[in-house]
N, C-alpha and C positions, 0 to 999 in steps of 0.2 A: 503493500500500498503506500508505505513511505517512498519507494523507489518511483511509483506510478506519477505520485505528486512531483517528485523532483525532475522527471522527465516533462510533465506537462508544464512547468514554470519555465524550462529551458527552452522548450519549443514556442512559447508565447515570447519570450526575451527575445529570441531568434528572430521570429516574425516582427517584433517592434523596432528592434534594430534594422531589418529591411525596410520598413515602412518610413523609418526616420522619425516617427512620434510616436507618443503613447496615447492613445484615446483615453477619455475620463472612464470609459466603462472597463478597459483593459485595467487602468491602474487601480481601481475600485476592486476589481477581481482578484488581482494580484496580491492586494492588501489581505482580502479574505483570505485567499489560500495560504499566504505566510501566517497569518493568525492561527490557521487551521494546522499548519504544519508545527507550528511553536507548541500549540496546546497538545497534539498529538504525541510530541517529544516529550514534553513535560509528564503526560500522562505515562509514559513508557518507563522513562526515570525514575517516577513515584513507584511504579509497579517492581521494578527492579530493586530498589531501595527499600522497600518494605518486605520483599522476599526475603534479602540479607538479614534485615533487622528481625524477622519472624524467625528466621532460622536461629539466630544468636539467641532470642528468647526462649525458643522451644528446647533448644538442646540442653540436656541436663548437665549442672556443674559438678555435681555428686557422682559417687558410686553406690550402686544397690546390687546386692547379691554378688558380689565381686570379691575373689579371693586370688591369692597368689601362694598356692600351697609348697612349691620348689622353686628355688633361686640358686643359680651358682655363678660365681664371678670370678675373672680371672685379671690380674693388673697386667695390662698389657707392657707397661714400661719396663717391667722386670724381664719381659720375653723380647721384647722389640724396643730398644732404647729410644728410636725417633717416637716411639708411641706414648712416651712419658706423661702422664696425668690422665691416660685414659683406660678404662676397663672394658672388658667383653663380659655380657652378663647373657644368661639364658634363663628364661623364666617360663614356668608354666602358670597359664592365667585360666581361671574358670568363672564363668558368668553364669548364674543360675537362670532357669526359664523365667522370662519376665525381667530380668536384670539388666543393668547397663553400668558402662563404664563411661563416667562423663567426659564432657567436652576437653580435651586436651591437645598439647602440640607436640612436636617431636623436634623441637628447636636444640640443636648440640645433641640429639638422641635418635639418630638413624635407626631403622629397625628392618628386621625381615620376618616374616610371620608364616606360620603354617598352621593351618585349620584343621584340628585333629577329629572334632565331634561338635556336633550342633548347627544350630542355623544362626550365623551372626551378620545383621543389617549394621553394615557400617556407614556412617553418614558425615560428608565433609562439609567443612565451612561453607563453601559456595551452595550447599543443599543439595548437590549430587549425593546418590547413594549407590551401594552395591552390596549384595548379599553373598555371604561366603558359606561354602558347604564344607564336610569333610573330604581332605586331600587339597584344598586350594590354598594357595600361596599368593602372597604380595608384599610388596617392599614400601616402606614409609620413609620418605625423605624428610629433610630437615624443615621443609616448607609444609609438611603435613599438619593439618589441624581439622581433628574428627571426634567422633564418638561411636561407641559400639552400643547394640542393643540384641539382647538373644528374643527372638521372635519365635523360636521353636518350642517344642514340649521338653525337649532335652537338654542338660547343661552344656554350655559351649566350653569347648577345651582349646586352648590355644597355646602353641609354643612359639615365644618370640627369642631372638636372640637382637640385644642391641649395643651399641657403641655408647657409654657414658662417661662424662668427665668422673675423674676420682673425686669424691666427695671431701669437702674441706674437714679439717680435723678440729 
């Protein structure tokens, strides 16, 4: 729709240039089209902004039914000197049916994930989502911001390995 309005305006402007003047009727219609185009752009922007705000409001900030029953960590600086200050961590995460892991980011914490059991709906900051099933894998880079929800009847069991900074002592 926006493209067709722009094409129509361009055709009218080309016609006006060829005629060498702009009749009052064209001028009035052009103003109406510009106002309509501006209004439509403002509405589209408002919908986009409200969708992002709605996601931020709807995403849980807390965790429910979430446990980490197993964790193992290795100090990478002791293994690879150039990795000083970093650890490699492997965890098993469980999310009970109906539970969730609240909105979080992976800044300074890239991870790889293996979905072992259950149905896990992961919703990103932009509102897009993907449902993971047993055997699925994914990578979560440092720009990832998302949350998890168990949408199935069984517990979600996830194996995740991530790089983390050595905690301050």
